[in-house]
C-alpha positions as CSV (number, residue, x, y, z in Angstrom):
1,M,84.8,125.1,96.4
2,Q,86.3,121.7,97.4
3,L,89.3,123.4,98.8
4,I,87.2,125.6,101.0
5,V,85.2,122.6,102.2
6,S,88.4,120.7,102.9
7,G,89.9,123.7,104.8
8,R,86.7,124.0,106.9
9,E,86.7,120.3,107.8
10,Q,90.4,120.5,108.8
11,L,89.7,123.5,111.0
12,L,86.7,121.9,112.7
13,R,88.7,118.7,113.2
14,F,91.6,120.6,114.8
15,W,89.2,122.4,117.0
16,H,87.4,119.3,118.3
17,H,90.4,116.9,118.4
18,G,93.7,118.7,117.8
19,R,93.6,121.8,120.1
20,H,94.1,119.7,123.2
21,Q,97.7,118.9,122.2
22,L,98.7,122.6,122.3
23,P,101.0,123.5,125.3
24,M,98.7,126.2,126.5
25,A,100.0,126.3,130.0
26,D,103.6,126.8,128.9
27,A,102.4,129.4,126.2
28,L,100.4,131.3,128.8
29,R,103.4,131.4,131.2
30,G,105.5,132.8,128.3
31,G,102.8,135.3,127.6
32,V,102.8,136.6,131.2
33,I,106.6,136.8,131.1
34,C,106.6,138.8,127.9
35,V,103.8,141.2,128.9
36,V,105.4,142.4,132.2
37,P,108.2,144.4,130.5
38,A,105.8,145.8,127.9
39,V,103.4,147.0,130.6
40,L,106.2,148.6,132.6
41,A,107.4,150.3,129.4
42,A,104.0,151.9,129.0
43,V,103.5,152.8,132.7
44,L,107.0,154.0,133.4
45,H,107.5,155.6,130.0
46,M,110.8,153.7,129.5
47,P,110.9,152.7,125.8
48,L,114.0,150.6,126.3
49,L,112.0,148.2,128.4
50,C,110.5,147.1,125.1
51,W,113.9,145.8,124.2
52,S,113.7,143.8,127.5
53,A,110.3,142.5,126.3
54,I,111.9,141.2,123.1
55,A,114.7,139.6,125.1
56,A,112.2,137.9,127.4
57,F,110.3,136.6,124.4
58,W,113.4,135.2,122.7
59,T,114.4,133.5,126.0
60,C,111.0,131.8,126.2
61,L,111.2,130.9,122.5
62,A,114.6,129.3,123.0
63,D,113.5,127.4,126.1
64,E,113.4,123.6,126.0
65,P,110.3,122.3,127.9
66,G,110.8,119.1,129.8
67,R,114.5,119.7,130.6
68,P,115.7,119.9,134.3
69,G,115.1,123.3,135.8
70,F,118.8,124.0,136.5
71,E,119.8,123.1,133.0
72,C,117.1,125.4,131.5
73,L,118.2,128.2,133.8
74,H,121.9,127.7,133.0
75,K,121.3,127.7,129.2
76,G,118.8,130.6,129.4
77,L,121.3,132.8,131.2
78,L,124.1,131.9,128.9
79,F,121.8,132.8,126.0
80,G,121.1,136.2,127.6
81,V,124.7,137.0,128.2
82,A,125.7,136.1,124.6
83,G,122.8,138.2,123.2
84,A,123.7,141.2,125.5
85,L,127.3,141.1,124.5
86,A,126.5,140.8,120.8
87,S,124.1,143.7,121.0
88,A,126.6,145.9,122.9
89,C,129.4,145.1,120.4
90,A,127.2,146.0,117.4
91,I,126.1,149.3,118.9
92,A,129.6,150.3,120.2
93,A,131.1,149.6,116.8
94,H,129.0,152.4,115.2
95,A,131.8,154.8,116.2
96,L,133.8,153.6,113.1
97,P,132.0,153.5,109.7
98,G,131.5,149.9,108.6
99,L,132.8,148.3,111.7
100,S,129.4,147.4,113.0
101,V,128.8,145.6,109.7
102,A,131.9,143.6,110.1
103,V,131.0,142.8,113.7
104,V,127.6,141.5,112.5
105,G,129.2,139.3,110.0
106,V,131.6,137.7,112.5
107,V,128.8,137.1,115.1
108,A,126.4,135.7,112.5
109,Y,129.0,133.3,111.2
110,A,129.9,132.0,114.7
111,C,126.3,131.8,115.9
112,A,125.0,130.1,112.7
113,S,127.7,127.4,113.1
114,M,126.0,126.4,116.3
115,R,123.3,124.7,114.1
116,A,125.6,121.8,113.8
117,R,125.1,121.0,117.5
118,G,121.3,120.4,117.1
119,P,118.1,122.3,116.5
120,A,117.9,123.9,120.0
121,S,121.5,125.2,119.9
122,G,120.9,126.4,116.3
123,L,117.8,128.4,117.4
124,R,119.7,130.0,120.3
125,G,122.6,130.9,117.9
126,L,120.2,132.3,115.3
127,L,118.4,134.5,117.9
128,T,121.8,135.7,119.2
129,A,122.9,136.7,115.7
130,T,119.5,138.4,115.2
131,A,119.9,140.4,118.3
132,C,123.3,141.6,117.0
133,S,121.9,142.4,113.6
134,V,118.9,144.3,114.9
135,S,121.1,146.3,117.4
136,A,123.3,147.3,114.5
137,C,120.3,148.9,112.8
138,F,119.3,151.0,115.9
139,P,120.0,154.8,115.7
140,A,122.3,154.6,118.7
141,H,126.1,154.6,119.1
142,G,128.8,154.9,121.7
143,L,129.7,153.0,124.8
144,D,127.0,154.5,126.9
145,A,124.2,153.5,124.5
146,A,125.8,150.0,124.1
147,T,125.9,149.5,127.9
148,R,122.2,150.6,128.3
149,Y,120.9,148.3,125.5
150,A,123.0,145.4,126.8
151,V,121.7,146.0,130.4
152,F,118.1,146.1,129.3
153,Y,118.5,143.1,127.1
154,L,120.0,141.2,130.0
155,V,117.3,142.4,132.4
156,G,114.6,140.9,130.1
157,N,116.6,137.7,129.8
158,V,117.2,137.3,133.5
159,W,113.5,138.0,134.2
160,A,112.4,135.4,131.7
161,A,114.8,132.8,133.0
162,L,113.9,133.2,136.6
163,A,110.2,133.6,136.1
164,G,110.2,130.6,133.8
165,G,111.4,128.4,136.6
166,G,109.4,130.2,139.4
167,L,105.9,130.4,137.8
168,W,103.6,127.4,137.4
169,Q,105.2,124.4,135.7
170,T,103.7,121.7,133.5
171,S,104.4,118.3,135.0
172,N,106.3,115.6,133.0
173,A,103.2,113.5,133.1
174,R,101.2,116.3,131.5
175,R,103.8,116.8,128.8
176,A,103.7,113.1,128.0
177,Q,99.9,113.3,127.7
178,Q,100.1,116.2,125.4
179,A,102.7,114.5,123.3
180,T,100.6,111.4,123.1
181,L,97.5,113.4,122.1
182,A,99.6,115.1,119.4
183,Y,100.6,111.6,118.1
184,L,97.0,110.4,118.2
185,H,95.8,113.4,116.3
186,A,98.5,112.9,113.6
187,M,97.5,109.3,113.4
188,S,93.8,110.1,113.1
189,S,94.6,112.7,110.4
190,L,96.6,110.1,108.5
191,V,93.8,107.5,108.7
192,S,91.3,110.2,107.5
193,R,93.5,110.9,104.5
194,L,93.7,107.1,103.8
195,G,89.9,107.1,103.9
196,Q,89.8,109.9,101.3
197,A,92.3,108.0,99.1
198,A,90.0,104.9,99.4
199,H,87.1,107.0,98.2
200,G,89.1,108.2,95.2
201,N,90.9,111.3,96.4
202,R,94.5,110.2,96.2
203,T,96.1,113.6,96.0
204,R,97.0,113.6,99.7
205,L,97.9,110.0,100.0
206,E,101.6,110.6,100.4
207,Q,101.2,113.2,103.2
208,G,101.2,112.4,106.9
209,R,103.6,109.5,107.5
210,A,106.6,111.7,108.1
211,Q,104.7,114.0,110.4
212,L,103.4,111.0,112.3
213,R,107.0,109.8,112.8
214,T,107.9,113.3,114.2
215,K,105.1,113.1,116.7
216,L,106.0,109.6,117.6
217,D,109.6,110.6,118.4
218,A,108.4,113.5,120.5
219,M,106.0,111.1,122.4
220,K,108.7,108.6,123.1
221,V,111.0,111.3,124.5
222,A,108.3,112.8,126.6
223,V,107.2,109.4,128.0
224,S,110.8,108.4,128.7
225,N,111.4,111.6,130.6
226,C,108.6,110.9,132.9
227,N,110.3,108.0,134.7
228,D,107.4,106.4,136.7
229,E,105.1,109.4,136.5
230,A,103.6,108.6,133.0
231,S,100.3,106.9,132.9
232,S,100.2,103.3,131.6
233,A,98.0,104.6,128.8
234,C,100.8,106.9,127.5
235,A,103.4,104.1,128.0
236,R,101.2,101.6,126.1
237,W,100.8,104.0,123.2
238,A,104.6,104.4,123.1
239,D,105.2,100.7,123.3
240,D,102.7,99.9,120.5
241,A,103.6,102.8,118.3
242,E,106.1,101.0,116.0
243,Q,103.6,98.2,115.4
244,A,100.9,100.7,114.5
245,M,103.3,102.5,112.2
246,A,104.1,99.3,110.4
247,L,100.4,98.4,109.9
248,L,99.6,101.9,108.7
249,A,102.5,101.8,106.2
250,G,101.2,98.4,104.9
251,L,97.7,99.9,104.5
252,E,99.1,103.0,102.7
253,T,101.1,100.8,100.3
254,L,98.0,98.7,99.5
255,L,96.0,101.8,98.7
256,A,98.7,103.3,96.6
257,G,98.9,100.1,94.6
258,G,95.2,99.8,94.0
259,H,95.2,101.3,90.5
260,D,93.0,98.9,88.5
261,A,89.3,99.1,88.3
262,A,88.6,96.1,90.6
263,R,90.8,97.5,93.4
264,R,89.3,101.0,93.1
265,E,85.8,99.5,93.4
266,A,86.9,97.5,96.4
267,A,88.5,100.6,98.0
268,I,85.2,102.4,98.0
269,L,83.8,99.6,100.3
270,L,86.7,100.4,102.7
271,A,86.2,104.1,102.9
272,P,83.6,103.9,105.8
273,A,86.0,101.6,107.7
274,Y,88.7,104.2,107.6
275,R,86.4,106.9,108.8
276,Q,85.3,104.6,111.7
277,L,88.9,103.8,112.5
278,A,89.7,107.5,112.7
279,A,86.7,107.9,115.0
280,Q,88.0,105.1,117.2
281,I,91.4,106.8,117.5
282,D,89.7,110.1,118.4
283,A,87.7,108.3,121.0
284,S,90.9,106.8,122.5
285,A,92.3,110.3,122.6
286,A,89.2,111.6,124.4
287,H,89.5,108.8,126.9
288,L,93.1,109.6,127.5
289,R,92.4,113.3,127.8
290,D,89.3,113.2,130.0
291,G,90.1,110.2,132.1
292,P,87.2,109.4,134.5
293,R,85.1,112.0,132.8
294,A,85.2,110.2,129.4
295,L,82.2,108.5,128.1
296,P,82.3,104.8,129.2
297,G,82.6,102.3,126.4
298,A,83.1,104.9,123.7
299,V,86.2,103.2,122.3
300,A,84.6,99.8,122.5
301,Q,81.5,101.0,120.6
302,C,83.6,102.6,117.9
303,Q,85.6,99.3,117.6
304,A,82.4,97.3,117.4
305,R,81.0,99.4,114.6
306,L,84.3,99.1,112.7
307,Q,84.4,95.3,113.1
308,Q,80.8,95.1,111.8
309,T,81.7,97.2,108.8
310,L,84.8,95.1,108.1
311,R,82.7,91.9,108.3
312,A,80.2,93.2,105.8
313,C,82.8,94.3,103.2
314,E,83.7,90.9,101.8
315,P,80.1,89.5,101.4
316,A,79.1,92.7,99.7
317,W,82.0,92.4,97.2
318,L,81.5,88.6,96.6
319,A,77.8,89.2,95.9
320,T,78.5,91.4,92.9
321,H,82.1,90.5,91.7
322,G,83.0,87.0,93.0
323,H,86.6,85.8,93.6
324,G,89.5,87.4,91.9
325,E,92.3,90.0,92.3
326,G,89.9,92.5,93.8
327,S,88.8,90.0,96.4
328,T,92.4,89.2,97.3
329,W,93.3,92.9,97.6
330,L,90.2,93.5,99.7
331,R,91.0,90.7,102.1
332,A,94.5,91.9,102.6
333,N,93.2,95.4,103.6
334,L,90.5,93.9,105.9
335,D,93.2,91.8,107.6
336,L,95.5,94.8,108.4
337,L,92.5,97.1,109.3
338,G,91.2,94.5,111.8
339,R,94.7,94.0,113.3
340,L,95.2,97.7,113.7
341,S,91.8,98.2,115.2
342,V,92.4,95.5,117.9
343,L,95.9,97.0,118.6
344,L,94.5,100.5,119.1
345,A,91.9,99.3,121.5
346,R,93.9,97.2,123.9
347,E,92.1,97.2,127.3
348,S,95.3,97.6,129.2
349,R,95.7,101.0,127.7
350,M,92.6,102.3,129.4
351,D,94.2,102.1,132.8
352,A,95.3,105.6,133.8
353,A,97.3,104.5,136.9
354,P,101.0,105.3,137.0
355,A,103.2,102.8,135.2
356,V,104.7,100.2,137.5
357,A,108.2,100.1,136.0
358,A,109.8,102.6,133.9
359,S,112.7,100.3,133.2
360,T,110.5,98.4,130.7
361,R,110.5,101.5,128.4
362,A,113.3,102.7,126.3
363,A,115.8,105.0,128.1
364,P,116.0,108.6,126.9
365,P,118.4,109.1,124.0
366,D,122.0,109.8,124.9
367,R,122.4,113.6,124.6
368,S,126.1,113.5,125.6
369,R,128.2,115.6,123.2
370,K,131.8,116.6,123.1
371,G,132.8,120.0,124.5
372,W,131.1,122.9,122.8
373,L,134.4,124.8,122.0
374,P,136.1,121.9,120.2
375,A,132.9,121.1,118.3
376,L,132.5,124.8,117.3
377,I,136.1,125.0,116.2
378,A,135.8,121.8,114.2
379,E,132.6,123.1,112.4
380,L,134.2,126.4,111.7
381,A,137.2,124.8,110.1
382,A,135.3,122.2,108.2
383,R,134.0,122.9,104.7
384,N,130.6,121.4,105.1
385,A,127.0,122.3,104.7
386,Y,126.9,124.1,108.1
387,A,129.9,126.2,107.3
388,R,128.4,127.2,103.9
389,Y,125.1,128.1,105.6
390,A,127.0,130.1,108.2
391,A,128.8,132.0,105.5
392,R,125.6,132.8,103.6
393,L,123.9,134.0,106.8
394,S,126.9,136.2,107.6
395,A,126.8,137.7,104.1
396,A,123.0,138.2,104.2
397,A,123.2,139.9,107.7
398,M,125.9,142.3,106.5
399,I,124.0,143.2,103.4
400,A,120.8,143.8,105.4
401,V,122.6,145.9,108.0
402,T,124.3,147.9,105.3
403,L,121.0,148.7,103.6
404,A,119.4,149.6,107.0
405,R,122.3,151.8,108.0
406,F,123.1,153.7,104.8
407,T,119.7,154.1,103.2
408,G,118.0,156.0,106.0
409,M,114.9,153.8,106.1
410,Q,112.7,154.1,109.2
411,Q,112.3,151.0,111.4
412,A,114.9,149.4,109.1
413,Y,115.7,146.7,111.7
414,W,112.6,144.8,110.4
415,L,114.6,144.2,107.2
416,A,117.5,142.6,109.1
417,L,115.1,140.6,111.3
418,T,113.3,139.1,108.3
419,T,116.5,138.3,106.5
420,M,117.9,136.4,109.4
421,F,114.8,134.3,109.9
422,I,114.0,133.4,106.3
423,L,117.5,132.4,105.1
424,Q,117.8,128.6,105.2
425,P,120.6,126.1,104.3
426,T,119.3,125.5,100.8
427,L,117.6,127.7,98.2
428,S,114.4,125.7,98.1
429,Q,114.0,125.9,101.8
430,T,114.6,129.7,101.7
431,V,111.9,130.1,98.9
432,K,109.4,128.0,100.9
433,V,109.9,129.8,104.2
434,S,109.9,133.2,102.4
435,G,106.4,132.6,101.0
436,L,105.1,131.5,104.3
437,R,106.8,134.4,106.0
438,I,105.2,137.0,103.7
439,A,101.8,135.5,104.1
440,G,102.0,135.5,107.8
441,T,103.5,139.0,107.9
442,L,100.6,140.4,105.8
443,L,98.0,138.7,108.0
444,G,99.8,139.9,111.1
445,A,100.0,143.4,109.8
446,V,96.3,143.5,109.2
447,L,95.6,142.2,112.7
448,A,97.9,144.8,114.3
449,S,96.3,147.6,112.2
450,A,92.8,146.4,113.4
451,L,94.0,146.5,117.0
452,S,95.4,149.9,116.6
453,F,92.1,151.3,115.3
454,L,90.2,149.8,118.2
455,V,92.7,150.5,121.1
456,H,94.5,153.8,121.6
457,D,95.6,153.6,125.2
458,P,99.3,152.5,125.5
459,L,98.6,150.5,128.6
460,L,95.8,148.6,126.9
461,L,98.0,148.0,123.9
462,A,100.7,146.6,126.2
463,L,98.2,144.3,127.8
464,I,97.2,143.0,124.4
465,V,100.7,141.6,124.2
466,L,99.6,138.9,126.6
467,P,97.3,137.0,124.1
468,L,99.6,137.7,121.2
469,A,102.7,136.4,122.9
470,T,100.7,133.4,124.2
471,G,99.3,132.7,120.7
472,T,102.8,133.0,119.2
473,L,104.3,130.4,121.5
474,A,101.3,128.1,121.1
475,A,101.0,128.4,117.3
476,R,104.5,127.0,116.8
477,A,102.8,123.5,117.1
478,V,100.2,124.4,114.5
479,S,101.8,126.0,111.4
480,Y,104.5,128.4,110.4
481,V,101.9,130.9,109.0
482,S,99.9,131.1,112.2
483,Y,103.1,131.4,114.2
484,I,104.2,134.4,112.0
485,L,100.8,135.9,112.2
486,F,100.9,136.2,116.0
487,L,104.6,137.0,116.0
488,T,104.2,140.0,113.6
489,S,101.3,141.5,115.5
490,H,103.2,141.0,118.8
491,F,106.4,142.7,117.5
492,I,104.5,145.5,115.8
493,L,102.8,146.5,119.1
494,V,106.0,146.1,121.1
495,A,107.9,148.2,118.6
496,H,105.2,150.9,118.7
497,L,105.4,151.1,122.5
498,G,109.2,151.4,122.2
499,T,109.4,153.9,119.4
500,P,106.0,155.5,119.0
501,A,107.0,157.3,115.8
502,G,103.6,157.0,114.2
503,A,100.4,155.0,114.2
504,P,100.6,151.3,114.6
505,W,99.0,150.8,111.2
506,A,101.8,152.8,109.6
507,L,104.3,150.6,111.4
508,A,102.4,147.6,110.1
509,V,102.7,148.8,106.5
510,A,106.4,149.6,107.0
511,R,106.9,146.1,108.5
512,A,105.3,144.5,105.5
513,E,107.4,146.5,103.0
514,L,110.6,145.8,104.9
515,S,109.8,142.1,105.2
516,V,109.5,141.9,101.4
517,A,112.9,143.6,101.1
518,G,114.4,141.2,103.7
519,V,113.0,138.3,101.7
520,L,114.6,139.6,98.6
521,V,118.0,139.9,100.3
522,G,117.8,136.4,101.6
523,F,116.7,135.0,98.2
524,V,119.5,136.8,96.3
525,V,122.2,135.6,98.8
526,S,120.9,132.0,98.7
527,L,120.9,132.2,94.9
528,F,124.4,133.6,94.4
529,A,126.5,133.2,97.6
530,W,128.0,129.8,97.8
531,P,124.8,128.2,96.5
532,D,123.9,124.9,98.1
533,R,121.6,123.3,95.6
534,D,119.6,120.2,96.2
535,Y,120.1,119.5,92.5
536,H,123.6,118.2,93.3
537,R,122.4,115.9,96.1
538,L,119.8,114.0,94.2
539,G,122.2,111.1,93.3
540,S,123.6,110.8,96.8
541,S,120.2,110.9,98.4
542,A,118.9,108.2,96.0
543,A,121.9,106.1,96.8
544,R,121.3,106.3,100.6
545,A,117.6,105.5,100.1
546,I,118.5,102.4,98.0
547,E,121.1,101.4,100.5
548,G,118.7,101.8,103.5
549,T,115.9,99.9,101.7
550,A,118.3,97.1,100.7
551,A,119.5,96.7,104.3
552,Y,115.9,96.5,105.6
553,L,115.0,93.9,102.9
554,E,118.0,91.8,103.9
555,A,117.0,91.9,107.6
556,V,113.4,91.0,106.7
557,G,114.6,88.1,104.6
558,R,116.7,86.8,107.5
559,R,113.8,87.1,109.9
560,L,111.4,85.2,107.5
561,A,114.0,82.5,106.9
562,R,115.0,82.0,110.6
563,S,112.0,83.4,112.5
564,V,114.1,85.0,115.2
565,P,111.8,87.2,117.4
566,S,114.8,88.8,119.1
567,E,115.6,90.7,115.9
568,R,112.4,92.7,115.9
569,E,113.9,95.8,117.6
570,A,116.8,95.9,115.2
571,L,114.4,95.4,112.4
572,G,112.4,98.4,113.5
573,K,115.5,100.6,113.6
574,L,116.4,99.5,110.0
575,R,112.9,100.3,108.9
576,R,113.1,103.7,110.5
577,R,116.4,104.4,108.8
578,A,115.0,103.3,105.4
579,C,111.9,105.5,105.9
580,L,114.0,108.6,106.8
581,D,116.3,108.1,103.9
582,I,113.3,107.8,101.5
583,D,111.8,110.9,103.1
584,T,115.1,112.7,102.5
585,L,115.0,111.6,98.9
586,E,111.5,112.9,98.5
587,A,112.4,116.3,100.0
588,T,115.4,116.5,97.7
589,I,113.2,115.8,94.6
590,A,110.7,118.5,95.6
591,A,113.6,121.0,96.2
592,T,115.1,120.0,92.8
593,R,111.8,120.7,91.0
594,L,111.5,124.0,92.8
595,E,115.1,125.0,91.8
596,S,114.7,124.0,88.1
597,L,112.7,126.0,85.7
598,A,112.6,123.2,83.1
599,V,111.4,119.6,83.2
600,N,114.0,117.4,84.9
601,Q,114.1,113.9,83.6
602,Q,116.4,112.6,86.3
603,A,114.1,114.1,89.0
604,A,111.1,112.4,87.4
605,C,112.9,109.0,87.4
606,A,114.0,109.6,91.0
607,S,110.4,110.3,92.0
608,V,109.2,107.0,90.6
609,L,112.2,105.3,92.3
610,M,111.3,106.9,95.6
611,Q,107.7,105.7,95.3
612,R,108.8,102.2,94.6
613,L,111.3,102.1,97.5
614,R,108.5,103.3,99.8
615,A,106.2,100.6,98.4
616,L,108.8,98.0,99.1
617,V,109.2,99.0,102.8
618,G,105.5,99.5,103.2
619,A,104.6,96.1,101.8
620,L,107.0,94.2,104.0
621,C,106.9,96.0,107.3
622,P,103.6,94.4,108.5
623,L,105.5,91.1,108.4
624,E,107.4,92.2,111.4
625,Y,104.3,91.5,113.5
626,V,102.0,89.2,111.4
627,D,104.5,86.6,110.2
628,A,103.4,84.2,113.0
629,M,100.0,83.8,111.2
630,L,101.7,82.6,108.0
631,H,102.4,79.0,106.9
632,D,106.0,77.8,106.7
633,A,105.7,77.5,102.9
634,E,104.6,81.1,102.7
635,L,107.5,82.2,104.9
636,V,110.0,80.4,102.7
637,R,108.6,81.8,99.5
638,L,108.6,85.3,100.9
639,A,112.1,85.0,102.2
640,E,113.3,83.9,98.7
641,L,111.4,86.8,97.1
642,V,112.8,89.4,99.5
643,D,116.3,88.1,98.9
644,D,115.9,88.4,95.2
645,A,114.5,91.9,95.5
646,Q,117.4,93.0,97.7
647,T,119.8,91.6,95.2
648,L,118.1,93.6,92.4
649,L,118.3,96.8,94.4
650,K,122.1,96.5,94.9
651,S,123.1,95.4,91.4
652,D,123.2,97.2,88.1
653,A,122.9,93.9,86.1
654,C,119.8,91.7,86.3
655,T,121.0,88.5,87.8
656,V,117.8,87.0,89.1
657,D,114.4,86.3,87.6
658,I,112.2,87.8,90.3
659,L,109.1,87.4,88.1
660,R,109.0,83.6,88.8
661,R,108.0,84.2,92.5
662,P,104.3,85.2,92.5
663,G,101.9,82.4,92.8
664,N,99.3,81.4,90.2
665,G,95.8,83.0,89.9
666,A,94.0,80.2,91.8
667,A,91.7,81.4,94.6
668,P,93.9,81.3,97.8
669,Q,93.1,80.6,101.4
670,A,92.2,83.7,103.4
671,S,95.4,83.6,105.3
672,S,97.4,83.8,102.0
673,C,95.7,86.9,100.6
674,H,98.1,89.3,102.2
675,V,101.0,87.2,101.0
676,R,99.8,87.4,97.4
677,E,99.5,91.2,97.6
678,I,103.0,91.4,99.1
679,E,104.4,89.2,96.4
680,R,102.8,91.4,93.7
681,E,104.0,94.6,95.2
682,V,107.5,93.5,95.9
683,T,107.9,92.0,92.4
684,E,106.6,95.0,90.6
685,S,108.4,97.6,92.8
686,A,111.8,95.8,92.8
687,C,111.8,95.4,89.0
688,V,110.9,99.1,88.4
689,A,113.5,100.3,91.0
690,H,116.1,98.1,89.4
691,L,115.4,99.6,86.0
692,L,115.6,103.2,87.3
693,R,118.6,102.7,89.5
694,S,121.3,103.4,86.9
695,S,119.4,106.4,85.5
696,V,119.2,108.1,88.8
697,L,122.7,107.2,90.0
698,R,124.6,108.5,87.0
699,R,128.0,110.0,87.7
700,R,126.9,113.6,87.0
701,W,124.3,113.4,89.8
702,R,126.7,112.3,92.4
703,S,127.7,115.0,95.0
């Protein structure tokens, strides 16, 4: 029952505050592009135009919004030419038994290797390999058929590339606003989870920070691409994002460390403050979204209610408990919550006028790469993770095409399609995506069956492609299951228009069955073909996380000892590196548990180590911005403590007595409460991490 209530709250929250981040204009443009070939196929009775509709959809899927128009057109046309050639080669090779399977293997290996050049290139390579694999399953052969399929594929691609640049466009300022709204929604969701943790529900405390960093990166790129078109509100959010992340990490660490009874009782007093802070963030998002139409003073009212709640927390605690560890912990939380509330309500952010100078913001990241041909050759020759993934995808594609060609299954290209999309670089990722794929496919099959019972006219079925294609492109920003739901329904209807060999509900059932078969092929290949197990990367992932955390601690110690403000940007980069390394370790631990059928003691130790490393970073990162409020004696004491903690992380032997650092139990000044909590967390986490270090980094765990 609690799960249903939680799901309902999440849906309502997304509907009220999260749906505005969806790129509906771009998705609708893609839907219009995809529906035109489908409608022409129904009106002109030309089934091959459905192949053009698929090519148009894949071109829209591989598009990179926000890039210059000429660059998008150039990459889109190259993608279409590659797909048309791959499709033609697969069909023409049917003349010799087994040759098409070999062609599919070669194309899949070459295209999968493009993943090394980035996510966008990897997606285009995967779609090209999928086009080749699907074409190899078509009941067509010969040069004439190969030419016709290639021409229709290229027609769909050219139509999508030209229409994508000729139809309405979303401005860079609008993209920056959508990216900022997505960042605010992720932040508000994280704060809401912190509120649930403060109220006792700590099961979701670890979720959200990695997603928020992803949204933050997307927002920074979108704002930097705007030049001087972005509003000062978006620019201010981008400028203040790192400070907000640091304060949120500090709050999360404090909540995670509040295990004793006194801290749990104090946390209950903070739960309303977290809810009000989430409401303040939502109000800021509404002000950014609505502009002049927003309710005046809504953000200020939310902030005033939050400050009133924060002021009432400490007197309420002291009235029943008095001074003590609970009071110190409560004051530290109140300090960070108050600072975060003030930061998120800066009045200068409310100005929606264009930013005066874009040069004050960070420049877009350098996307320069070496030539694509030398890079591809180097990746093909290298024995690395990308090469192993390419080999597995090649083997899986050949097996899927062989089953489709020589078993006589109807609509067997669904098997190859599923296999290509679910196979991932590691076994754990393949298992995770496979489960989501099956769930989305079953839901999509049900939706397609319901539509087939309600609509029988081919033209109306073709028109239904518009909302389905639009939903597919928009749902990518929501979840993989919702994306597959729309994608399955879309493909089933398009396939029925192209090859009306039965009722759409029968095609939906066949799609579900073949999808399960494709998942099995991908799973078996991931399990036995050059297996790339996360089990073997646990030691190296832990070593990188320890190294990144130690580097950050060393930089924090230098900053506290010398108080050099110019180091803040470099400090933020080191924090980001440490957080990413810790997230990688967490993902590796989760994958190791999924791969292992027995209890893994080393993975359990690595999990505790990961939590302690995260606590170290989270406890110290607020000092990047609040150290000016601390006394010199506190700065010196913290600098010595951080230096000892960094030494413990890097050494196997215990050479320092870090337990001497925390202060005594006397009631401190208000400005020292946060320092005491930092000392407690750093002391405890550094000692535990030191004790676990040798267990996790044993030789048998090093990759």
